[in-house]
C-alpha angles and dihedrals in degrees: 000000000000124000093249094062090045091055092050092048092052090045094052090048090051091048093047090234107153092176094057087048093054088050091050091050088055091050090049090053092049092047094053094046090051092057092048103261093129097153092054092046092050089052095047089050089053093051092050094048092045098045105037103116127206090252089066089062091047092048090051090049093053093046089051089052092047091051091052091050089054095051116112121254133207114271098234106036105021094237120155109257096202135041118220114221106200114230093241089061094050114113105210109162109107134176107214139158112272094252094051094045087054091056092055091047092052091057090050094047094049092048090051088048098042098117091048090049088048092060088061094047092256125138120214121229104269106159120059134183117198118190135176144105124319116281095019095116109265096138089040087056089058089051092049090051092049091048097047094046091044096237130135116250119234116191118204112238102219090183090062093037100055113080131176090219117102109266099351093111094055090045090054092048093052089050088057094051091046091052089053088057092054097054127024109246147136103262108204123204097187113195089001093183083084086080101013103060117145113274091214091057099046125101090201095062098166102053096035093046091052095053096042090047088052091049093049092050091048092048092047088053095039109133102143120147093246139051132281117212125183126184132195138171094203109045091171092070094054118107105263094227089060094068092062091056091064122089089209136016125184144159122249098209131207110269119271126218095278094047090048091056093045093049090051095048093045094048091048094045092104094058134052115264126207115248094222096066111128096223093182090059094044090050092048089054087056101045113126095023131116126263089244091057092047091053091046093052089053093049094049093046090052092049090049092053093048091048090052094052093244121150095213138041106242134200092254088060093055094043090053095045091050093050092050090050091051095047089051091049092050090048094050092047091049089058094053 
């Protein structure tokens, strides 16, 4: 166990934070598994599952409630500016090309070693921009980072942040960044083009410029103990100056053939699958589609098999599910 985890364990004990202790235990299990101590990791998981008392769940609930009550609210209407996503609700399993997965892992490793890096005057990557087509897993990437570094995820509510009153949007934005300084978290600006559109391309120069300038200033000053993750589908529309504020910017691509098959097999792992499925043909039908569509096709195929009373998911179920997804996609595109 490295010194950083030991410090966090002792800090959690001192603060009486049962929820943080459980997160740290999960981090230790994952760390042991990564270095090949599979048997130890399995034993630790068994201990956690067997010994977790009901009071732990109650403590976690009360901690979550306390956190929610501390979240910043909009000045005029008192609406919460952030949504807390509890750790147990975070999806975190991703199927990515090796080079993209390595970039996520590097951010996680630098965060874990931030004090050691600081001793050498080095700053870990703390602000990340993920871009790519819809459904490719950008928001899931933020959840993965939160899960793997053991931090809660706070998602910015742009509907509550934006105000028609002069200066209020910027004030709300500053309240959000101040809250991130008070408690370590992964702060998610999902679809950040909503507030970070290029000032050069906007018709409402005054209001957009104020919000973008505020965001640029806050990004420049960002020194919170957690991570900041922003996502966008349309990176070309973002203000050019914003890109320079991020420590890392990278693309989450559409899944390739290898990732598509792995996504299908992973999503169908809970049900029996026929041995006569032509995986190559199925994958070819899904080429060029998003990860979300691949997962949805697998889920629909499994549901169809269950509803038919079949014991296995067959190739026809997958083919039919894929065709339905593609028709729905074409219909949606035709309406735009």
